[in-house]
ROSE-4610 file (N, C-alpha, C; in Angstrom, 1 decimal, always signed):
// ROSE-4610
residu = [M/M/M/K/K/K/I/I/I/K/K/K/P/P/P/I/I/I/L/L/L/M/M/M/F/F/F/L/L/L/V/V/V/L/L/L/I/I/I/G/G/G/L/L/L/I/I/I/G/G/G/I/I/I/A/A/A/V/V/V/W/W/W/T/T/T/S/S/S/Q/Q/Q/K/K/K/E/E/E/S/S/S/G/G/G/S/S/S/I/I/I/N/N/N/E/E/E/S/S/S/E/E/E/K/K/K/P/P/P/A/A/A/E/E/E/S/S/S/F/F/F/Q/Q/Q/P/P/P/V/V/V/K/K/K/G/G/G/N/N/N/G/G/G/Q/Q/Q/T/T/T/G/G/G/L/L/L/K/K/K/P/P/P/G/G/G/N/N/N/T/T/T/L/L/L/P/P/P/D/D/D/A/A/A/T/T/T/L/L/L/T/T/T/S/S/S/L/L/L/E/E/E/G/G/G/K/K/K/T/T/T/V/V/V/S/S/S/L/L/L/K/K/K/E/E/E/F/F/F/R/R/R/G/G/G/K/K/K/K/K/K/V/V/V/I/I/I/L/L/L/N/N/N/F/F/F/W/W/W/A/A/A/T/T/T/W/W/W/C/C/C/P/P/P/P/P/P/C/C/C/R/R/R/K/K/K/E/E/E/M/M/M/P/P/P/D/D/D/M/M/M/Q/Q/Q/K/K/K/M/M/M/Y/Y/Y/S/S/S/R/R/R/H/H/H/K/K/K/D/D/D/N/N/N/Q/Q/Q/L/L/L/E/E/E/I/I/I/V/V/V/A/A/A/V/V/V/N/N/N/L/L/L/R/R/R/Y/Y/Y/T/T/T/E/E/E/K/K/K/S/S/S/T/T/T/K/K/K/T/T/T/V/V/V/S/S/S/D/D/D/Y/Y/Y/V/V/V/E/E/E/K/K/K/R/R/R/K/K/K/A/A/A/A/A/A/F/F/F/P/P/P/V/V/V/L/L/L/L/L/L/D/D/D/S/S/S/D/D/D/G/G/G/K/K/K/V/V/V/S/S/S/K/K/K/K/K/K/F/F/F/Q/Q/Q/A/A/A/V/V/V/S/S/S/L/L/L/P/P/P/T/T/T/S/S/S/Y/Y/Y/L/L/L/V/V/V/D/D/D/S/S/S/N/N/N/G/G/G/V/V/V/I/I/I/Q/Q/Q/K/K/K/K/K/K/M/M/M/I/I/I/G/G/G/A/A/A/L/L/L/S/S/S/P/P/P/G/G/G/L/L/L/M/M/M/T/T/T/E/E/E/F/F/F/I/I/I/K/K/K/R/R/R/S/S/S/K/K/K]
num = [1/1/1/2/2/2/3/3/3/4/4/4/5/5/5/6/6/6/7/7/7/8/8/8/9/9/9/10/10/10/11/11/11/12/12/12/13/13/13/14/14/14/15/15/15/16/16/16/17/17/17/18/18/18/19/19/19/20/20/20/21/21/21/22/22/22/23/23/23/24/24/24/25/25/25/26/26/26/27/27/27/28/28/28/29/29/29/30/30/30/31/31/31/32/32/32/33/33/33/34/34/34/35/35/35/36/36/36/37/37/37/38/38/38/39/39/39/40/40/40/41/41/41/42/42/42/43/43/43/44/44/44/45/45/45/46/46/46/47/47/47/48/48/48/49/49/49/50/50/50/51/51/51/52/52/52/53/53/53/54/54/54/55/55/55/56/56/56/57/57/57/58/58/58/59/59/59/60/60/60/61/61/61/62/62/62/63/63/63/64/64/64/65/65/65/66/66/66/67/67/67/68/68/68/69/69/69/70/70/70/71/71/71/72/72/72/73/73/73/74/74/74/75/75/75/76/76/76/77/77/77/78/78/78/79/79/79/80/80/80/81/81/81/82/82/82/83/83/83/84/84/84/85/85/85/86/86/86/87/87/87/88/88/88/89/89/89/90/90/90/91/91/91/92/92/92/93/93/93/94/94/94/95/95/95/96/96/96/97/97/97/98/98/98/99/99/99/100/100/100/101/101/101/102/102/102/103/103/103/104/104/104/105/105/105/106/106/106/107/107/107/108/108/108/109/109/109/110/110/110/111/111/111/112/112/112/113/113/113/114/114/114/115/115/115/116/116/116/117/117/117/118/118/118/119/119/119/120/120/120/121/121/121/122/122/122/123/123/123/124/124/124/125/125/125/126/126/126/127/127/127/128/128/128/129/129/129/130/130/130/131/131/131/132/132/132/133/133/133/134/134/134/135/135/135/136/136/136/137/137/137/138/138/138/139/139/139/140/140/140/141/141/141/142/142/142/143/143/143/144/144/144/145/145/145/146/146/146/147/147/147/148/148/148/149/149/149/150/150/150/151/151/151/152/152/152/153/153/153/154/154/154/155/155/155/156/156/156/157/157/157/158/158/158/159/159/159/160/160/160/161/161/161/162/162/162/163/163/163/164/164/164/165/165/165/166/166/166/167/167/167/168/168/168/169/169/169/170/170/170/171/171/171/172/172/172/173/173/173/174/174/174/175/175/175/176/176/176/177/177/177/178/178/178/179/179/179/180/180/180/181/181/181/182/182/182/183/183/183/184/184/184/185/185/185/186/186/186/187/187/187/188/188/188/189/189/189/190/190/190/191/191/191]
x = [+137.4/+136.9/+135.4/+135.0/+133.6/+132.6/+133.0/+132.1/+131.1/+131.5/+130.7/+129.4/+129.6/+128.4/+127.4/+128.0/+127.2/+126.4/+127.1/+126.5/+125.4/+125.6/+124.5/+123.4/+123.6/+122.5/+121.7/+122.4/+121.6/+120.8/+121.4/+120.6/+119.4/+119.5/+118.4/+117.3/+117.7/+116.7/+116.0/+116.7/+116.1/+115.1/+115.5/+114.5/+113.3/+113.5/+112.3/+111.4/+112.0/+111.2/+110.4/+111.1/+110.4/+109.2/+109.5/+108.4/+107.2/+107.5/+106.4/+105.6/+106.3/+105.7/+104.8/+105.3/+104.6/+103.4/+103.5/+102.3/+101.3/+101.6/+100.7/+100.0/+100.8/+100.2/+99.2/+99.5/+98.6/+97.4/+97.5/+96.3/+95.4/+95.9/+95.1/+95.5/+96.4/+96.8/+97.5/+98.1/+98.8/+98.1/+97.6/+96.9/+97.6/+98.4/+99.2/+98.3/+97.0/+96.2/+95.4/+95.5/+94.8/+95.3/+94.5/+94.8/+95.5/+96.3/+97.0/+95.9/+96.3/+95.3/+94.7/+95.3/+94.7/+93.8/+93.4/+92.6/+91.1/+90.2/+88.8/+88.1/+87.5/+86.7/+85.3/+84.2/+82.9/+82.6/+81.8/+81.3/+79.8/+79.2/+77.7/+77.4/+76.4/+76.0/+75.4/+75.6/+74.9/+73.9/+73.6/+72.6/+73.0/+74.2/+74.6/+75.2/+75.0/+75.6/+77.0/+78.0/+79.3/+80.3/+81.5/+82.5/+83.5/+83.0/+83.8/+83.1/+83.9/+83.2/+82.1/+81.0/+79.9/+78.8/+79.2/+78.3/+77.5/+76.3/+75.6/+76.1/+76.3/+76.8/+75.9/+76.4/+75.6/+75.1/+74.0/+73.5/+74.1/+74.2/+74.7/+74.1/+73.9/+73.3/+74.4/+74.7/+75.7/+75.1/+75.9/+75.5/+76.4/+75.9/+76.7/+77.3/+78.3/+78.9/+77.8/+76.8/+75.7/+74.7/+74.9/+74.1/+72.9/+72.8/+71.7/+72.0/+71.0/+71.1/+71.0/+72.0/+72.0/+72.2/+71.4/+71.5/+72.2/+73.1/+73.8/+72.9/+71.8/+70.8/+70.2/+70.3/+69.7/+70.5/+71.6/+72.4/+72.2/+71.3/+71.0/+70.5/+70.8/+70.4/+71.5/+72.6/+73.8/+75.0/+76.0/+77.3/+77.9/+78.5/+79.0/+80.5/+81.3/+82.6/+82.5/+82.5/+82.4/+83.8/+84.2/+85.6/+85.7/+86.5/+86.8/+88.1/+88.2/+89.4/+89.5/+90.6/+90.8/+91.7/+91.6/+92.4/+93.9/+94.3/+95.7/+96.4/+95.6/+96.1/+96.7/+98.0/+98.6/+98.0/+97.8/+97.2/+95.7/+95.0/+93.7/+93.8/+94.7/+94.9/+95.3/+96.0/+96.5/+95.3/+94.4/+93.3/+92.1/+92.0/+90.8/+90.6/+91.7/+91.5/+91.0/+91.6/+91.1/+89.7/+89.3/+87.9/+87.0/+87.4/+86.5/+86.4/+87.5/+87.5/+86.5/+86.6/+85.8/+84.3/+84.1/+82.7/+82.1/+82.9/+82.4/+82.1/+82.9/+82.7/+81.5/+81.3/+80.4/+79.1/+79.0/+77.8/+76.5/+76.4/+75.2/+75.0/+76.0/+75.9/+75.7/+74.9/+74.6/+75.8/+76.8/+77.9/+77.8/+78.0/+78.1/+79.4/+80.0/+81.2/+80.8/+80.9/+80.5/+81.8/+82.2/+83.4/+83.0/+83.4/+83.1/+84.4/+84.3/+85.5/+85.5/+86.6/+86.8/+86.9/+85.7/+85.7/+86.3/+86.1/+86.6/+88.1/+88.8/+90.3/+90.7/+89.8/+90.1/+90.0/+90.6/+90.6/+89.1/+88.4/+87.1/+86.4/+85.1/+84.3/+84.7/+85.0/+85.5/+86.8/+87.6/+88.9/+88.5/+87.5/+87.0/+86.4/+85.5/+84.7/+85.7/+86.7/+87.6/+88.4/+88.8/+89.6/+88.8/+87.6/+86.7/+86.4/+86.2/+85.9/+87.1/+88.3/+89.5/+89.8/+89.5/+89.7/+88.5/+87.4/+86.2/+85.7/+85.6/+85.0/+83.5/+82.9/+81.4/+80.6/+81.3/+80.6/+80.2/+79.2/+78.8/+79.9/+80.1/+81.0/+80.2/+80.3/+79.6/+80.6/+80.2/+81.0/+80.8/+81.9/+81.8/+82.4/+81.4/+81.8/+82.3/+81.9/+82.2/+83.0/+83.3/+84.1/+83.3/+82.0/+81.2/+81.1/+80.9/+80.7/+82.0/+83.2/+84.4/+84.8/+84.4/+84.6/+83.7/+82.5/+81.6/+82.1/+82.7/+83.2/+84.7/+85.2/+86.6/+87.6/+87.3/+88.2/+89.3/+90.3/+91.3/+92.5/+92.9/+93.9/+93.2/+93.8/+93.2/+94.1/+93.4/+92.0/+91.6/+90.4/+89.7/+88.5/+88.4/+87.2/+86.5/+85.2/+84.4/+83.8/+84.0/+83.4/+82.1/+80.9/+79.6/+78.8/+78.2/+77.4/+76.0/+75.2/+73.9/+72.9/+73.2/+72.4/+72.8/+73.8/+74.3/+75.3/+75.8/+76.7/+78.2/+79.0/+80.4/+81.1/+81.8/+82.6/+84.0/+84.5/+85.9/+86.1/+87.1/+87.5/+88.9/+89.2/+90.6/+91.1/+92.3/+93.0/+94.2/+94.2/+95.2/+94.5/+95.2/+94.6/+94.1/+92.9/+92.3/+93.0/+93.3/+93.9/+92.7/+93.0/+91.9/+91.6/+92.6/+92.4/+91.4/+91.6/+90.7/+89.3/+89.2/+87.8/+87.2/+87.9/+87.3/+86.9/+87.7/+87.4/+86.2/+86.1/+84.9/+83.6/+83.7/+82.5/+82.1/+83.1/+82.8/+82.3/+82.8/+82.5/+81.5/+81.1/+80.1/+78.7/+77.7/+76.3/+75.8]
y = [+87.0/+85.7/+85.9/+85.1/+85.2/+84.3/+83.5/+82.6/+83.4/+84.5/+85.2/+85.8/+86.4/+86.9/+85.7/+84.6/+83.4/+82.9/+82.8/+82.3/+83.3/+84.6/+85.5/+85.4/+85.2/+85.0/+83.8/+82.7/+81.4/+81.6/+82.3/+82.6/+83.4/+84.4/+85.3/+84.5/+83.6/+82.8/+81.9/+81.3/+80.5/+81.2/+82.4/+83.3/+83.6/+83.9/+84.2/+83.0/+81.8/+80.6/+80.3/+80.5/+80.3/+81.3/+82.6/+83.6/+83.2/+82.8/+82.4/+81.2/+80.2/+79.0/+79.4/+80.2/+80.7/+81.4/+82.3/+83.1/+82.2/+81.1/+80.2/+79.4/+79.0/+78.2/+79.0/+80.2/+81.1/+81.4/+81.5/+81.9/+80.7/+79.5/+78.3/+77.6/+78.1/+77.4/+76.1/+76.0/+74.7/+74.3/+73.0/+72.4/+71.1/+71.1/+69.9/+68.7/+68.9/+67.8/+67.2/+67.8/+67.2/+65.8/+65.0/+63.6/+63.8/+62.8/+62.9/+63.0/+63.5/+63.7/+62.4/+61.3/+60.0/+59.4/+60.1/+59.6/+60.1/+59.2/+59.6/+59.5/+60.6/+60.7/+61.2/+60.4/+60.9/+62.1/+63.0/+64.2/+64.2/+64.9/+65.1/+66.4/+66.5/+67.6/+68.7/+70.0/+71.1/+71.8/+71.2/+71.8/+73.0/+73.5/+74.7/+74.4/+75.2/+75.0/+75.5/+74.8/+75.2/+74.1/+74.4/+73.5/+72.9/+72.8/+72.2/+71.0/+70.1/+68.9/+69.4/+68.7/+69.1/+69.9/+70.5/+71.4/+70.5/+71.0/+70.3/+70.6/+69.6/+69.8/+70.8/+71.9/+72.7/+72.0/+72.4/+71.8/+72.5/+71.8/+72.4/+71.6/+72.2/+71.5/+71.5/+70.3/+70.2/+69.3/+69.3/+68.4/+67.2/+66.0/+64.8/+64.7/+63.8/+63.5/+63.1/+62.5/+62.1/+63.2/+64.4/+65.6/+65.7/+64.9/+64.9/+66.0/+66.7/+67.7/+66.9/+67.1/+66.4/+67.3/+67.2/+68.0/+67.1/+67.7/+67.0/+66.5/+67.2/+66.7/+65.4/+65.0/+63.7/+62.5/+62.7/+61.7/+61.5/+62.4/+62.3/+60.8/+60.3/+59.0/+58.0/+58.4/+57.6/+58.3/+57.5/+58.0/+58.5/+59.7/+60.2/+60.6/+60.3/+60.8/+61.8/+63.1/+64.1/+64.6/+64.3/+64.4/+65.5/+66.5/+67.5/+67.1/+67.0/+66.5/+67.1/+66.8/+67.1/+66.1/+65.9/+64.9/+65.1/+66.4/+66.8/+66.7/+66.3/+66.3/+65.0/+64.9/+63.6/+62.9/+63.6/+62.8/+62.4/+63.1/+62.7/+61.4/+61.3/+60.1/+58.9/+59.2/+58.2/+57.6/+58.4/+58.0/+57.4/+57.7/+57.2/+55.7/+54.9/+53.5/+53.0/+53.5/+53.2/+53.5/+54.7/+55.1/+54.2/+53.7/+52.8/+51.5/+50.9/+49.7/+49.8/+50.9/+51.2/+51.3/+51.9/+52.1/+50.7/+49.9/+48.6/+47.7/+47.8/+47.0/+47.5/+48.8/+49.3/+50.0/+50.1/+50.9/+50.3/+49.0/+48.4/+48.6/+49.2/+49.5/+50.9/+51.6/+53.0/+53.9/+53.6/+54.5/+55.0/+56.3/+57.0/+57.8/+57.6/+58.4/+59.4/+60.7/+61.7/+62.5/+62.3/+63.0/+64.3/+65.4/+66.7/+67.1/+67.1/+67.5/+69.0/+69.6/+71.0/+71.3/+71.1/+71.1/+72.4/+73.5/+74.8/+74.8/+73.8/+73.7/+72.7/+72.1/+71.0/+71.5/+70.8/+71.2/+71.1/+70.0/+69.8/+68.8/+68.7/+67.6/+66.3/+66.2/+64.9/+64.4/+65.3/+64.9/+64.2/+64.8/+64.2/+62.9/+62.8/+61.6/+60.5/+60.8/+59.8/+59.2/+60.2/+59.8/+58.9/+59.2/+58.4/+57.0/+57.0/+55.8/+54.8/+55.4/+54.6/+54.0/+54.7/+54.1/+53.4/+53.2/+52.5/+52.9/+54.2/+54.8/+54.7/+54.0/+53.8/+54.7/+55.4/+56.4/+57.6/+58.4/+59.6/+60.6/+61.2/+62.2/+63.4/+64.5/+65.8/+66.8/+67.8/+68.8/+70.2/+70.8/+72.1/+73.0/+73.4/+74.1/+75.5/+76.2/+77.6/+77.9/+76.9/+77.1/+77.5/+77.8/+78.3/+77.3/+76.0/+75.0/+74.7/+74.6/+74.4/+75.6/+76.8/+78.0/+77.9/+77.5/+77.4/+76.3/+75.3/+74.2/+74.4/+75.5/+75.8/+74.7/+74.2/+73.2/+73.9/+74.4/+75.2/+74.2/+73.4/+72.4/+71.1/+70.4/+69.1/+67.9/+66.8/+66.7/+67.2/+67.6/+68.0/+67.1/+66.4/+65.5/+65.9/+65.7/+65.8/+64.4/+63.9/+62.7/+63.1/+62.7/+63.1/+61.9/+62.0/+60.9/+60.9/+59.9/+59.8/+60.9/+61.6/+62.8/+64.1/+64.0/+65.1/+66.0/+65.4/+66.2/+65.8/+66.9/+66.7/+66.1/+65.0/+64.4/+64.7/+65.0/+65.3/+66.0/+66.9/+67.5/+67.1/+66.5/+66.0/+66.7/+67.2/+67.8/+66.8/+66.3/+65.3/+64.0/+63.1/+61.8/+61.0/+60.5/+59.6/+58.3/+57.7/+56.4/+55.4/+54.2/+53.1/+52.9/+53.1/+52.9/+54.0/+55.2/+56.3/+56.1/+55.7/+55.5/+54.3/+53.2/+52.1/+52.5/+53.3/+53.7/+54.6/+55.5/+56.3/+55.5/+54.5/+53.6/+52.9/+52.4/+51.6/+52.4/+53.7/+54.4/+55.5/+55.9/+56.9/+56.3/+57.1/+56.5/+56.8]
z = [+128.2/+127.8/+127.4/+126.4/+125.9/+126.6/+127.6/+128.3/+129.2/+129.8/+130.6/+129.9/+128.7/+128.0/+127.6/+127.2/+126.8/+128.0/+129.1/+130.4/+130.8/+130.7/+131.1/+130.1/+128.8/+127.9/+128.2/+128.5/+128.9/+130.2/+131.1/+132.4/+132.1/+131.2/+130.8/+130.1/+129.2/+128.5/+129.5/+130.4/+131.5/+132.3/+132.7/+133.5/+132.7/+131.4/+130.6/+130.5/+130.3/+130.2/+131.5/+132.7/+133.9/+134.1/+133.7/+133.8/+132.9/+131.7/+130.8/+131.4/+131.9/+132.4/+133.6/+134.5/+135.7/+135.3/+134.3/+133.8/+133.2/+132.4/+131.9/+133.0/+133.9/+135.0/+135.8/+136.1/+136.9/+136.1/+134.7/+133.9/+133.6/+134.0/+133.8/+132.5/+131.7/+130.5/+130.7/+131.9/+132.3/+133.5/+133.5/+134.6/+134.9/+136.0/+136.3/+136.7/+137.1/+137.5/+136.4/+135.2/+134.0/+133.7/+133.2/+132.7/+131.4/+130.9/+129.6/+128.5/+127.4/+126.2/+125.8/+126.0/+125.6/+126.6/+127.7/+128.7/+128.4/+128.6/+128.4/+129.8/+130.2/+131.4/+131.1/+131.3/+131.0/+131.9/+131.4/+132.2/+132.1/+133.1/+133.1/+132.3/+131.6/+130.8/+131.7/+131.2/+132.0/+131.1/+129.9/+129.1/+128.3/+128.4/+127.7/+126.4/+125.4/+124.1/+124.2/+123.7/+123.8/+123.2/+123.3/+122.7/+123.7/+125.0/+126.0/+126.6/+127.2/+127.8/+128.8/+128.7/+129.5/+128.8/+127.7/+126.9/+125.9/+125.6/+124.5/+123.2/+122.3/+121.0/+120.2/+119.6/+118.8/+117.6/+117.0/+115.8/+114.6/+113.5/+112.3/+111.2/+110.0/+108.9/+107.8/+107.2/+106.2/+105.1/+104.0/+102.8/+102.8/+102.6/+102.6/+101.2/+101.0/+99.7/+98.7/+99.1/+98.2/+97.9/+98.5/+98.2/+99.1/+100.2/+101.1/+102.2/+102.6/+103.7/+105.0/+105.9/+107.2/+108.3/+109.4/+110.6/+111.6/+112.4/+113.4/+114.5/+114.7/+115.7/+115.4/+114.1/+113.7/+114.4/+114.9/+115.5/+117.0/+117.6/+119.0/+119.3/+120.4/+120.8/+120.5/+119.9/+119.6/+120.1/+120.4/+120.8/+119.4/+119.4/+118.2/+118.3/+117.3/+117.1/+116.0/+116.2/+115.2/+114.9/+113.7/+113.3/+112.2/+112.4/+111.3/+110.7/+109.3/+108.7/+107.2/+106.6/+105.2/+104.5/+103.2/+102.5/+102.6/+102.7/+102.7/+104.0/+105.0/+106.4/+106.8/+107.0/+107.4/+108.6/+109.7/+110.9/+110.6/+109.7/+109.3/+108.5/+107.6/+106.8/+107.8/+108.8/+109.7/+110.5/+111.0/+111.8/+111.1/+109.8/+109.1/+109.0/+108.8/+108.8/+110.2/+111.3/+112.6/+112.9/+112.4/+112.5/+111.8/+110.6/+109.8/+110.5/+111.1/+111.8/+113.0/+113.7/+114.9/+114.5/+113.4/+112.9/+112.5/+111.8/+111.4/+112.6/+113.6/+114.8/+115.7/+115.7/+116.8/+116.2/+114.9/+114.4/+114.8/+115.1/+115.6/+117.1/+117.8/+119.2/+119.4/+118.5/+118.7/+118.6/+117.8/+117.6/+116.2/+116.1/+114.8/+114.7/+113.6/+113.3/+112.1/+112.4/+111.4/+111.1/+109.8/+109.4/+108.6/+109.1/+108.5/+107.7/+106.4/+105.6/+105.4/+105.6/+105.3/+103.8/+103.1/+101.7/+101.1/+101.8/+101.3/+101.2/+101.8/+101.7/+100.6/+100.0/+99.1/+97.6/+96.7/+95.3/+94.7/+95.1/+94.6/+95.5/+95.3/+96.0/+95.5/+94.2/+93.6/+94.3/+94.7/+95.4/+96.7/+97.4/+98.7/+98.4/+97.5/+97.1/+96.7/+95.9/+95.5/+96.7/+97.6/+98.8/+99.7/+99.9/+100.8/+100.2/+98.9/+98.1/+98.2/+97.9/+97.9/+99.3/+100.3/+101.7/+102.2/+101.4/+101.8/+103.1/+103.3/+104.5/+104.4/+105.3/+105.2/+106.1/+107.0/+107.9/+107.1/+107.6/+106.9/+106.8/+105.6/+105.3/+104.9/+105.7/+105.4/+105.0/+104.2/+103.6/+104.2/+104.7/+105.2/+104.0/+103.2/+101.9/+102.1/+103.1/+103.3/+104.6/+105.4/+106.6/+107.8/+107.7/+108.8/+109.9/+109.6/+110.6/+111.3/+110.6/+111.3/+112.2/+111.8/+112.6/+113.9/+113.7/+114.8/+115.9/+115.4/+116.2/+116.6/+116.2/+116.5/+116.1/+114.9/+114.3/+113.5/+114.2/+113.5/+113.1/+114.1/+113.8/+113.4/+112.4/+112.0/+112.3/+112.6/+112.8/+114.2/+114.3/+115.6/+115.7/+116.9/+117.1/+118.4/+118.4/+119.6/+119.8/+121.1/+121.5/+122.2/+121.7/+122.2/+122.6/+123.8/+124.3/+123.7/+124.0/+123.3/+123.7/+124.7/+125.0/+124.3/+123.5/+122.8/+123.6/+124.7/+125.5/+125.1/+124.9/+124.6/+125.8/+125.5/+126.6/+126.5/+125.3/+125.1/+123.8/+123.7/+122.5/+122.3/+121.1/+120.9/+119.6/+119.7/+118.6/+118.3/+117.1/+116.7/+116.4/+115.8/+115.4/+116.7/+116.5/+117.6/+117.5/+118.7/+118.8/+118.9/+118.5/+118.7/+120.2/+121.0/+122.5/+123.0/+122.6/+123.1/+122.6/+121.3/+120.8/+121.5/+121.8/+122.5/+123.9/+124.6/+125.9/+125.9/+124.9/+124.8/+124.6/+123.8/+123.5/+124.8/+125.5/+126.7/+127.8/+128.0/+129.2/+129.1/+127.9/+127.8/+127.6/+127.9/+127.8/+126.5]
């Protein structure tokens, strides 16, 4: 009968799965006590440069769509949603209207949304400019023309966002589209 080899194969696959899960849990890849991805918990800064919550946001200088040179340190003193995106990215397209609504509602409350486009992945700067204009995005759009900034910020999957408090301390790194609820919670709970 052929059932015995199939059953042995399924048991083997199950054992491999358990071994992988146990290995990830022991290495810290899986943390059962973590909050869900949509939860925002403020953290206190430790003054170190880095890309994890609690680290100070590294500086970077980029060019805006208008051709102006902009340094990220210019946004200190405001809560910042630093978002890495591209026009061809479906989750990026999904979150942009929500980001614009949030920006319109809270820009006077010391909130800045800074959208860093991965220009090196786009057909042209005009593609980006047309996209932003069509969606009436009023927040600053900066261009990462050579990929150095997205590499520095480890923005490999798009969108990648950093929620940064007014002291320049990273509160959360999010991979995937930001929900309006998470943005609202960040605005309310961070300093």
